[in-house]
VEXMITOR-574468 format. One record per residue (C-alpha): residue number from 1; residue in three letters; z, x, y. Coordinates in pm, 1 decimal. Last residue first. Layout:
N
[gudo NUM, ALA, [Z, X, Y]];
...
% end
This chain:
382
[gudo 382, MET, [-20.3, -557.2, 2741.2]];
[gudo 381, LEU, [-96.2, -779.0, 2450.9]];
[gudo 380, ALA, [-472.5, -739.0, 2492.9]];
[gudo 379, TYR, [-416.4, -367.8, 2529.4]];
[gudo 378, TYR, [-261.7, -359.3, 2200.3]];
[gudo 377, ASN, [-521.3, -571.3, 2026.3]];
[gudo 376, ILE, [-803.4, -345.3, 2143.5]];
[gudo 375, THR, [-621.4, -38.4, 2012.0]];
[gudo 374, LEU, [-577.1, -199.3, 1672.5]];
[gudo 373, ASP, [-947.8, -276.5, 1654.5]];
[gudo 372, ASN, [-1027.5, 80.0, 1763.7]];
[gudo 371, SER, [-808.2, 196.7, 1484.4]];
[gudo 370, LEU, [-997.5, -22.3, 1241.4]];
[gudo 369, LYS, [-1350.8, 125.4, 1360.7]];
[gudo 368, GLN, [-1249.2, 481.3, 1360.1]];
[gudo 367, LYS, [-1078.8, 479.5, 1033.6]];
[gudo 366, SER, [-1388.6, 323.0, 863.2]];
[gudo 365, PHE, [-1334.3, 9.0, 638.3]];
[gudo 364, ARG, [-1659.3, -172.0, 634.3]];
[gudo 363, ARG, [-1931.4, 72.9, 660.8]];
[gudo 362, ALA, [-1759.1, 363.1, 500.7]];
[gudo 361, VAL, [-1623.1, 151.7, 220.2]];
[gudo 360, ASP, [-1969.1, 13.0, 138.6]];
[gudo 359, ALA, [-2123.5, 370.3, 125.1]];
[gudo 358, LYS, [-1842.7, 483.5, -97.1]];
[gudo 357, ALA, [-1889.1, 194.4, -334.2]];
[gudo 356, ARG, [-2266.3, 237.9, -359.7]];
[gudo 355, GLN, [-2211.5, 597.1, -460.3]];
[gudo 354, GLY, [-1940.9, 503.6, -706.0]];
[gudo 353, ILE, [-2174.1, 248.4, -874.0]];
[gudo 352, PRO, [-2430.6, 521.7, -965.1]];
[gudo 351, LYS, [-2786.8, 500.3, -845.7]];
[gudo 350, LYS, [-2975.9, 435.9, -1169.6]];
[gudo 349, GLN, [-2945.2, 676.1, -1459.6]];
[gudo 348, GLU, [-2662.8, 481.9, -1649.7]];
[gudo 347, GLU, [-2408.0, 681.9, -1837.4]];
[gudo 346, LEU, [-2114.3, 623.5, -1595.4]];
[gudo 345, SER, [-2191.1, 241.9, -1625.2]];
[gudo 344, GLN, [-2068.1, 258.0, -1987.3]];
[gudo 343, LEU, [-1731.3, 388.3, -1877.0]];
[gudo 342, ALA, [-1708.9, 103.6, -1628.2]];
[gudo 341, LEU, [-1813.7, -151.8, -1902.2]];
[gudo 340, LEU, [-1551.4, 3.7, -2133.3]];
[gudo 339, ILE, [-1285.9, -40.3, -1847.8]];
[gudo 338, LYS, [-1415.9, -395.6, -1804.8]];
[gudo 337, GLU, [-1356.9, -500.3, -2158.1]];
[gudo 336, SER, [-1007.7, -336.3, -2174.8]];
[gudo 335, LEU, [-906.3, -528.7, -1854.5]];
[gudo 334, ASP, [-1043.0, -859.5, -2010.8]];
[gudo 333, ASN, [-815.9, -789.4, -2305.3]];
[gudo 332, SER, [-519.5, -691.4, -2097.0]];
[gudo 331, ASP, [-537.7, -1023.8, -1902.6]];
[gudo 330, GLY, [-289.0, -1041.0, -1615.1]];
[gudo 329, ALA, [-549.0, -1069.9, -1339.9]];
[gudo 328, GLN, [-884.2, -1152.7, -1481.9]];
[gudo 327, PHE, [-1111.9, -858.9, -1442.7]];
[gudo 326, LEU, [-1316.0, -706.7, -1148.7]];
[gudo 325, PHE, [-1556.5, -415.6, -1181.0]];
[gudo 324, GLY, [-1670.2, -184.6, -900.9]];
[gudo 323, THR, [-1916.0, -150.2, -625.8]];
[gudo 322, GLU, [-2208.9, -363.8, -759.3]];
[gudo 321, ARG, [-2048.1, -518.8, -1074.7]];
[gudo 320, ASP, [-1806.9, -729.3, -873.0]];
[gudo 319, ILE, [-1821.8, -649.6, -493.6]];
[gudo 318, ILE, [-1495.6, -467.8, -442.0]];
[gudo 317, GLN, [-1266.1, -442.8, -128.2]];
[gudo 316, GLU, [-1237.8, -802.6, -27.9]];
[gudo 315, LYS, [-1176.6, -923.3, -376.7]];
[gudo 314, VAL, [-907.8, -663.3, -393.8]];
[gudo 313, GLY, [-718.1, -830.5, -125.3]];
[gudo 312, GLY, [-570.0, -1085.6, -350.3]];
[gudo 311, ALA, [-716.2, -1156.5, -687.3]];
[gudo 310, ARG, [-997.3, -1056.0, -924.6]];
[gudo 309, PRO, [-791.4, -776.7, -1087.6]];
[gudo 308, ALA, [-922.0, -411.9, -1055.9]];
[gudo 307, VAL, [-1154.8, -164.6, -1236.4]];
[gudo 306, VAL, [-1288.0, 102.2, -1001.5]];
[gudo 305, VAL, [-1560.1, 348.3, -1070.9]];
[gudo 304, LYS, [-1492.4, 659.3, -845.6]];
[gudo 303, GLU, [-1697.5, 755.0, -548.3]];
[gudo 302, CYS, [-1399.0, 908.5, -377.5]];
[gudo 301, HIS, [-1412.0, 636.6, -96.1]];
[gudo 300, LEU, [-1391.9, 374.5, -375.8]];
[gudo 299, ALA, [-1088.4, 563.9, -512.2]];
[gudo 298, GLU, [-908.9, 567.5, -180.3]];
[gudo 297, LEU, [-968.3, 191.1, -113.6]];
[gudo 296, VAL, [-834.3, 111.2, -464.6]];
[gudo 295, VAL, [-540.3, 330.8, -424.4]];
[gudo 294, GLY, [-454.6, 152.3, -81.0]];
[gudo 293, PRO, [-418.7, -188.0, -251.4]];
[gudo 292, PHE, [-477.8, -469.0, 3.9]];
[gudo 291, PRO, [-242.8, -764.1, -50.5]];
[gudo 290, ASP, [-209.5, -725.3, -429.6]];
[gudo 289, PRO, [-221.1, -1072.5, -591.6]];
[gudo 288, THR, [23.3, -1074.5, -890.5]];
[gudo 287, ILE, [-37.3, -885.3, -1209.6]];
[gudo 286, SER, [-147.2, -570.4, -1053.0]];
[gudo 285, SER, [-370.9, -374.1, -1283.0]];
[gudo 284, ASN, [-556.8, -103.3, -1053.1]];
[gudo 283, VAL, [-766.4, 121.4, -1264.9]];
[gudo 282, VAL, [-957.5, 436.3, -1165.5]];
[gudo 281, VAL, [-1250.3, 545.7, -1381.8]];
[gudo 280, ASP, [-1408.6, 899.1, -1388.1]];
[gudo 279, LEU, [-1102.7, 1080.8, -1260.4]];
[gudo 278, GLN, [-1141.3, 1436.0, -1138.5]];
[gudo 277, ASP, [-1162.3, 1351.5, -751.1]];
[gudo 276, MET, [-857.9, 1137.2, -799.5]];
[gudo 275, ILE, [-642.6, 1425.8, -914.6]];
[gudo 274, SER, [-745.7, 1644.1, -629.7]];
[gudo 273, ALA, [-694.5, 1363.9, -364.6]];
[gudo 272, ILE, [-352.9, 1285.3, -528.9]];
[gudo 271, ASP, [-213.7, 1625.5, -495.8]];
[gudo 270, GLN, [134.3, 1494.7, -378.3]];
[gudo 269, ARG, [241.7, 1395.9, -722.8]];
[gudo 268, TYR, [501.5, 1158.2, -884.8]];
[gudo 267, GLY, [478.0, 1150.7, -1265.1]];
[gudo 266, LEU, [200.2, 1328.5, -1450.1]];
[gudo 265, ILE, [195.9, 1110.8, -1768.9]];
[gudo 264, SER, [-85.8, 1199.7, -2003.3]];
[gudo 263, LEU, [-199.6, 926.5, -2246.3]];
[gudo 262, HIS, [-426.4, 933.9, -2545.7]];
[gudo 261, PRO, [-188.8, 1084.3, -2807.4]];
[gudo 260, LYS, [105.1, 845.0, -2672.2]];
[gudo 259, ILE, [-96.3, 522.2, -2695.6]];
[gudo 258, THR, [-143.2, 380.7, -3048.9]];
[gudo 257, GLU, [163.9, 577.6, -3175.7]];
[gudo 256, LYS, [393.2, 403.5, -2916.2]];
[gudo 255, GLU, [601.7, 649.7, -2715.6]];
[gudo 254, TYR, [479.3, 562.8, -2373.0]];
[gudo 253, GLU, [573.2, 193.9, -2434.7]];
[gudo 252, LEU, [942.2, 287.4, -2478.4]];
[gudo 251, ASP, [949.5, 467.8, -2156.2]];
[gudo 250, LEU, [780.9, 163.1, -2000.1]];
[gudo 249, GLN, [1057.9, -56.5, -2082.4]];
[gudo 248, ARG, [1318.0, 187.0, -1956.4]];
[gudo 247, ASN, [1124.0, 188.1, -1610.4]];
[gudo 246, TYR, [1127.5, -178.3, -1610.3]];
[gudo 245, PRO, [1491.3, -205.1, -1661.4]];
[gudo 244, LYS, [1544.1, 63.3, -1381.2]];
[gudo 243, ASP, [1361.5, -142.5, -1106.7]];
[gudo 242, ASN, [1563.2, -38.0, -797.0]];
[gudo 241, PHE, [1479.7, 327.6, -794.6]];
[gudo 240, GLN, [1093.9, 272.0, -871.1]];
[gudo 239, LYS, [982.1, 564.2, -1081.2]];
[gudo 238, GLY, [701.4, 763.2, -947.0]];
[gudo 237, THR, [350.9, 738.0, -1097.1]];
[gudo 236, VAL, [30.1, 919.5, -1192.4]];
[gudo 235, LEU, [-73.8, 804.6, -1535.9]];
[gudo 234, ILE, [-396.1, 965.4, -1698.3]];
[gudo 233, PHE, [-578.7, 808.8, -1990.7]];
[gudo 232, HIS, [-811.7, 1017.6, -2207.5]];
[gudo 231, VAL, [-1147.7, 904.4, -2331.1]];
[gudo 230, ASN, [-1428.6, 947.5, -2563.0]];
[gudo 229, ALA, [-1494.6, 577.6, -2650.0]];
[gudo 228, GLY, [-1470.0, 494.2, -3012.3]];
[gudo 227, SER, [-1403.6, 107.0, -2956.6]];
[gudo 226, LYS, [-1066.6, 157.6, -3110.6]];
[gudo 225, ILE, [-953.8, 379.1, -2810.9]];
[gudo 224, VAL, [-1040.3, 108.6, -2560.5]];
[gudo 223, THR, [-848.6, -139.5, -2753.2]];
[gudo 222, PRO, [-561.0, 77.6, -2783.0]];
[gudo 221, ILE, [-540.9, 153.9, -2408.5]];
[gudo 220, ALA, [-545.8, -202.1, -2268.4]];
[gudo 219, ASP, [-167.2, -272.2, -2321.7]];
[gudo 218, LEU, [-87.2, 55.9, -2120.6]];
[gudo 217, PHE, [-276.0, -77.6, -1827.6]];
[gudo 216, LEU, [-94.7, -404.4, -1853.2]];
[gudo 215, HIS, [236.0, -221.8, -1854.4]];
[gudo 214, GLN, [158.9, -57.6, -1534.0]];
[gudo 213, GLY, [122.4, -412.6, -1389.6]];
[gudo 212, LYS, [208.8, -339.3, -1024.4]];
[gudo 211, TRP, [420.9, -655.1, -1038.8]];
[gudo 210, TYR, [670.9, -464.2, -1254.5]];
[gudo 209, VAL, [738.3, -160.0, -1038.7]];
[gudo 208, SER, [652.7, 178.6, -1146.5]];
[gudo 207, ARG, [476.4, 288.9, -829.1]];
[gudo 206, GLY, [93.5, 378.0, -827.4]];
[gudo 205, ILE, [-192.9, 560.8, -974.2]];
[gudo 204, TRP, [-370.4, 467.7, -1296.0]];
[gudo 203, GLY, [-643.7, 692.8, -1422.7]];
[gudo 202, VAL, [-942.0, 697.3, -1681.1]];
[gudo 201, LEU, [-1060.0, 1035.2, -1768.3]];
[gudo 200, ARG, [-1375.8, 1097.2, -1965.2]];
[gudo 199, ILE, [-1391.4, 1381.9, -2228.3]];
[gudo 198, ASN, [-1667.7, 1628.0, -2209.6]];
[gudo 197, GLU, [-1468.5, 1925.4, -2108.4]];
[gudo 196, PRO, [-1217.4, 1901.7, -2392.2]];
[gudo 195, LEU, [-852.1, 1848.9, -2286.4]];
[gudo 194, ASN, [-580.2, 2118.8, -2263.5]];
[gudo 193, LEU, [-367.1, 1903.1, -2005.9]];
[gudo 192, HIS, [-384.5, 2176.4, -1742.2]];
[gudo 191, THR, [-748.7, 2270.9, -1834.6]];
[gudo 190, LYS, [-857.1, 1911.0, -1826.5]];
[gudo 189, LEU, [-672.5, 1837.9, -1508.0]];
[gudo 188, ASP, [-784.5, 2145.3, -1290.3]];
[gudo 187, ILE, [-537.7, 2109.3, -1013.9]];
[gudo 186, LYS, [-562.4, 2161.5, -628.5]];
[gudo 185, GLU, [-283.4, 2120.9, -376.1]];
[gudo 184, VAL, [-276.4, 2001.2, -16.1]];
[gudo 183, ASP, [-479.1, 1681.8, -19.4]];
[gudo 182, HIS, [-220.8, 1422.3, -37.8]];
[gudo 181, GLY, [-53.3, 1537.0, 288.1]];
[gudo 180, VAL, [-50.0, 1199.8, 455.9]];
[gudo 179, ALA, [-314.8, 1260.0, 722.0]];
[gudo 178, LYS, [-533.5, 1461.0, 486.2]];
[gudo 177, PHE, [-578.8, 1173.9, 232.5]];
[gudo 176, ASP, [-681.9, 926.2, 496.6]];
[gudo 175, HIS, [-776.0, 570.8, 386.1]];
[gudo 174, TRP, [-773.6, 269.5, 632.9]];
[gudo 173, ASP, [-581.2, -41.6, 638.9]];
[gudo 172, TYR, [-753.3, -381.3, 722.5]];
[gudo 171, LEU, [-654.0, -573.9, 1040.6]];
[gudo 170, VAL, [-692.8, -948.1, 991.4]];
[gudo 169, ARG, [-560.4, -1111.7, 1315.5]];
[gudo 168, CYS, [-310.6, -1393.8, 1316.5]];
[gudo 167, LYS, [-178.2, -1554.5, 1626.2]];
[gudo 166, GLY, [-468.8, -1800.2, 1667.6]];
[gudo 165, SER, [-402.0, -2140.6, 1508.5]];
[gudo 164, ASP, [-234.2, -2039.8, 1188.7]];
[gudo 163, TYR, [-158.3, -2318.2, 938.6]];
[gudo 162, PRO, [-277.4, -2130.2, 630.2]];
[gudo 161, PHE, [-32.3, -1860.1, 717.6]];
[gudo 160, MET, [84.3, -1682.3, 406.7]];
[gudo 159, HIS, [-171.4, -1739.2, 138.4]];
[gudo 158, GLN, [-481.6, -1752.5, 370.7]];
[gudo 157, GLN, [-365.1, -1472.5, 594.4]];
[gudo 156, VAL, [-286.4, -1245.2, 305.6]];
[gudo 155, ALA, [-609.5, -1317.6, 123.0]];
[gudo 154, HIS, [-793.4, -1242.8, 456.6]];
[gudo 153, SER, [-649.6, -888.3, 428.8]];
[gudo 152, VAL, [-398.5, -658.6, 584.2]];
[gudo 151, CYS, [-252.8, -936.9, 814.9]];
[gudo 150, PHE, [-165.6, -836.0, 1165.7]];
[gudo 149, LEU, [48.0, -1106.2, 1333.1]];
[gudo 148, ARG, [63.2, -1113.5, 1709.1]];
[gudo 147, ASP, [308.3, -1254.3, 1965.8]];
[gudo 146, THR, [616.5, -1257.9, 1731.6]];
[gudo 145, ASN, [901.4, -1493.8, 1640.6]];
[gudo 144, TRP, [721.5, -1817.9, 1569.0]];
[gudo 143, HIS, [488.7, -1667.9, 1291.9]];
[gudo 142, ALA, [770.2, -1460.2, 1143.9]];
[gudo 141, VAL, [998.2, -1761.2, 1129.0]];
[gudo 140, ARG, [735.8, -1972.7, 966.9]];
[gudo 139, CYS, [651.8, -1704.7, 712.8]];
[gudo 138, ILE, [1027.1, -1661.2, 626.4]];
[gudo 137, LEU, [1077.1, -2036.0, 575.2]];
[gudo 136, GLY, [762.4, -2053.0, 352.0]];
[gudo 135, PRO, [910.8, -1768.1, 143.4]];
[gudo 134, PHE, [1235.5, -1969.6, 121.0]];
[gudo 133, PHE, [1087.5, -2317.7, 57.6]];
[gudo 132, LYS, [796.9, -2249.8, -178.3]];
[gudo 131, ALA, [445.9, -2325.0, -44.9]];
[gudo 130, SER, [455.5, -1988.4, 130.6]];
[gudo 129, ASN, [401.6, -1818.0, -211.3]];
[gudo 128, LEU, [426.6, -1461.9, -107.0]];
[gudo 127, ILE, [153.0, -1202.7, -39.8]];
[gudo 126, THR, [266.6, -873.9, 110.8]];
[gudo 125, ARG, [147.3, -635.9, 389.4]];
[gudo 124, VAL, [229.2, -849.1, 694.3]];
[gudo 123, HIS, [224.4, -636.0, 1017.9]];
[gudo 122, GLN, [423.0, -769.9, 1309.4]];
[gudo 121, CYS, [348.1, -768.9, 1690.2]];
[gudo 120, SER, [584.8, -781.1, 1973.0]];
[gudo 119, LYS, [539.0, -829.8, 2347.9]];
[gudo 118, ILE, [803.0, -760.5, 2605.8]];
[gudo 117, GLY, [1092.2, -960.6, 2775.8]];
[gudo 116, ALA, [1388.1, -763.3, 2651.6]];
[gudo 115, LEU, [1524.0, -1061.4, 2463.1]];
[gudo 114, ARG, [1186.3, -1118.0, 2300.3]];
[gudo 113, ALA, [1161.5, -757.9, 2196.1]];
[gudo 112, ALA, [1494.4, -764.2, 2040.6]];
[gudo 111, ILE, [1396.7, -1076.4, 1840.8]];
[gudo 110, ASN, [1079.4, -906.0, 1730.7]];
[gudo 109, SER, [1279.3, -586.5, 1617.3]];
[gudo 108, THR, [1529.0, -800.8, 1419.5]];
[gudo 107, LEU, [1248.5, -942.5, 1202.5]];
[gudo 106, ASP, [1140.7, -641.9, 998.2]];
[gudo 105, LEU, [1107.3, -881.2, 683.2]];
[gudo 104, LEU, [733.3, -915.6, 716.0]];
[gudo 103, ASP, [684.3, -554.7, 740.0]];
[gudo 102, ASN, [563.6, -288.5, 973.7]];
[gudo 101, SER, [723.3, -404.0, 1300.2]];
[gudo 100, HIS, [519.3, -324.5, 1625.2]];
[gudo 99, VAL, [724.1, -341.9, 1951.3]];
[gudo 98, ILE, [515.1, -328.7, 2262.1]];
[gudo 97, ARG, [565.5, -189.0, 2619.7]];
[gudo 96, ILE, [877.3, 36.2, 2560.7]];
[gudo 95, ARG, [1041.4, 178.1, 2876.9]];
[gudo 94, ASN, [1248.5, 419.0, 2679.7]];
[gudo 93, ARG, [1585.6, 289.5, 2789.6]];
[gudo 92, LYS, [1490.3, -66.9, 2795.0]];
[gudo 91, ILE, [1335.1, -66.4, 2457.7]];
[gudo 90, TYR, [1614.7, 151.0, 2288.7]];
[gudo 89, ARG, [1879.9, -86.7, 2446.9]];
[gudo 88, PHE, [1708.5, -391.7, 2274.5]];
[gudo 87, ILE, [1663.6, -209.1, 1952.4]];
[gudo 86, TYR, [2052.9, -113.8, 1951.0]];
[gudo 85, PHE, [2140.0, -488.1, 2043.5]];
[gudo 84, ILE, [1901.6, -620.7, 1757.8]];
[gudo 83, GLU, [2070.4, -362.6, 1518.9]];
[gudo 82, LYS, [2425.1, -475.7, 1601.8]];
[gudo 81, LEU, [2319.0, -831.5, 1531.5]];
[gudo 80, GLN, [2172.0, -719.8, 1206.7]];
[gudo 79, ARG, [2470.1, -536.4, 1108.5]];
[gudo 78, PHE, [2696.5, -837.4, 1164.4]];
[gudo 77, ILE, [2460.4, -1054.8, 963.3]];
[gudo 76, ASN, [2462.5, -789.9, 690.6]];
[gudo 75, LEU, [2841.6, -786.8, 690.2]];
[gudo 74, ILE, [2852.7, -1163.6, 641.0]];
[gudo 73, PHE, [2609.6, -1135.3, 349.3]];
[gudo 72, GLY, [2818.5, -844.4, 203.2]];
[gudo 71, PHE, [3146.4, -1048.9, 226.2]];
[gudo 70, GLY, [2990.6, -1339.9, 30.2]];
[gudo 69, SER, [2806.4, -1098.6, -223.1]];
[gudo 68, LYS, [2443.1, -1004.9, -153.7]];
[gudo 67, ASN, [2480.8, -637.4, -150.1]];
[gudo 66, HIS, [2347.5, -411.6, 135.8]];
[gudo 65, PRO, [2010.3, -340.8, 282.0]];
[gudo 64, LYS, [2006.4, -39.5, 521.5]];
[gudo 63, ALA, [2054.2, -86.2, 894.8]];
[gudo 62, LEU, [1808.1, 79.6, 1126.5]];
[gudo 61, ALA, [1875.7, 395.4, 1325.8]];
[gudo 60, LEU, [1714.6, 691.1, 1165.1]];
[gudo 59, THR, [1498.8, 807.2, 1451.6]];
[gudo 58, VAL, [1129.7, 934.4, 1486.0]];
[gudo 57, LYS, [953.1, 1086.5, 1763.7]];
[gudo 56, PHE, [656.4, 1250.7, 1603.0]];
[gudo 55, HIS, [668.2, 1625.8, 1540.9]];
[gudo 54, HIS, [415.5, 1641.1, 1254.3]];
[gudo 53, LYS, [688.5, 1788.4, 1013.6]];
[gudo 52, ILE, [931.7, 1539.7, 1144.5]];
[gudo 51, TYR, [715.8, 1237.7, 1070.7]];
[gudo 50, LEU, [653.6, 1380.2, 720.8]];
[gudo 49, ASP, [1027.3, 1424.8, 673.8]];
[gudo 48, TYR, [1089.4, 1063.0, 741.3]];
[gudo 47, ILE, [813.3, 977.3, 473.3]];
[gudo 46, PRO, [1015.8, 1205.7, 249.8]];
[gudo 45, SER, [1310.6, 968.0, 259.7]];
[gudo 44, PRO, [1597.7, 954.1, 511.3]];
[gudo 43, THR, [1635.7, 569.8, 521.9]];
[gudo 42, ALA, [1646.3, 307.4, 790.2]];
[gudo 41, LEU, [1349.8, 392.5, 1025.5]];
[gudo 40, LEU, [1279.7, 375.6, 1397.2]];
[gudo 39, VAL, [953.0, 520.9, 1516.5]];
[gudo 38, SER, [823.3, 632.3, 1860.1]];
[gudo 37, CYS, [472.9, 627.7, 1987.5]];
[gudo 36, ASN, [324.3, 731.5, 2325.5]];
[gudo 35, PHE, [-35.8, 584.2, 2326.6]];
[gudo 34, GLY, [-319.2, 802.8, 2416.8]];
[gudo 33, THR, [-572.8, 744.6, 2142.8]];
[gudo 32, LYS, [-457.9, 1059.2, 1943.0]];
[gudo 31, GLU, [-94.2, 920.4, 1936.9]];
[gudo 30, MET, [-242.7, 585.5, 1814.0]];
[gudo 29, GLU, [-417.5, 771.7, 1521.5]];
[gudo 28, ARG, [-89.4, 941.1, 1400.4]];
[gudo 27, VAL, [118.1, 632.8, 1439.2]];
[gudo 26, MET, [-127.1, 424.7, 1233.8]];
[gudo 25, LYS, [-144.9, 690.5, 961.3]];
[gudo 24, PHE, [242.1, 693.7, 932.8]];
[gudo 23, LEU, [252.5, 304.9, 914.0]];
[gudo 22, CYS, [-3.7, 320.4, 637.1]];
[gudo 21, PHE, [194.6, 580.4, 456.7]];
[gudo 20, ASP, [507.7, 380.1, 450.0]];
[gudo 19, ALA, [337.8, 56.6, 369.1]];
[gudo 18, GLY, [168.7, 206.2, 88.5]];
[gudo 17, GLY, [486.0, 302.6, -97.5]];
[gudo 16, ILE, [768.7, 544.7, -88.0]];
[gudo 15, ASP, [1082.9, 432.4, -270.6]];
[gudo 14, GLU, [1389.7, 570.0, -83.6]];
[gudo 13, SER, [1381.5, 269.2, 145.3]];
[gudo 12, ASN, [1207.8, 176.5, 471.9]];
[gudo 11, HIS, [1326.4, -72.8, 725.5]];
[gudo 10, HIS, [1032.0, -18.5, 953.4]];
[gudo 9, ILE, [992.1, -31.1, 1323.3]];
[gudo 8, TYR, [737.1, 113.7, 1537.9]];
[gudo 7, LEU, [793.2, 140.8, 1925.4]];
[gudo 6, ILE, [477.9, 172.0, 2142.6]];
[gudo 5, ASN, [496.0, 344.8, 2485.1]];
[gudo 4, ASN, [183.2, 305.0, 2694.8]];
[gudo 3, SER, [360.4, 312.9, 3025.3]];
[gudo 2, ASN, [271.6, 144.2, 3350.0]];
[gudo 1, MET, [555.9, -100.4, 3405.6]];
% end
């Protein structure tokens, strides 16, 4: 078999997150490298439309998650067996050389690859407590069921596979606004929001899901305002469809008198590059270890001063007080303090933190270097 055909698998949902964009960027770069890429998805979301727009071979063929009742559980098993058979036939029909699943729970594809007699690899973009029974079992199954595990940070590898003896590789994600269409529009934020020209903008970009810690960001606002800082807060977020209680909680937070006059909510946006460019400080406030937050990497690339928790993959992205500021995860008081330090750093005359951050990102997380690493791994598997 002489083909360079790669099959990518992702049980995506209506909520579009970093994993969706990272897979798209991967497919885009591997096509340029000379691989023939095809993608199987589960849900017709805007990420599916993005594949179609760029003429990639994408098919909606994977099972969507269903209810957890007794009958639903049996039905899910039946659908997974059917899915394994479908992927097996797809591999044979399209002469696939490698199957690459995009998530820890995309397990059916690795089983199908094993049955078809080809190699498989699996991306791990989450951090679970592998010491607990069920998460530990999933990690063990994933480790046994594939030929190569790509962890998006050393933190992921250490948390999930401390027993690994050679299957794991740390493969960082890379940033690329243009590839995912986040550089298409331009907006003058201060004019649009009727803000004075001399005001500083502190922004939070992400999905409205509890572990992302949007509420922590909101909790930090009153303290920063009381300090007398000339600042306005920007929230760029799309509501998570399956976390409605949290969205309702946030709606109440937005209306608080100590927050509302100092906060603008922009909702889900495509013009992330334009918005990011106009922010002075970018905050990531995840309350559990974030595997390797793309928004932090993008902000560093844009020369922004970043404030993020001292946990997970963030510690591999930011050198504290040199290329950004780290705070104690889950501590809104420490977050407030670090936001104030970040604002203060903008007034310093020495080489700005943002410039050092961009240079560091370019050196360690370049698209060319990381896509080359992936290519080398593919050829090693072939």
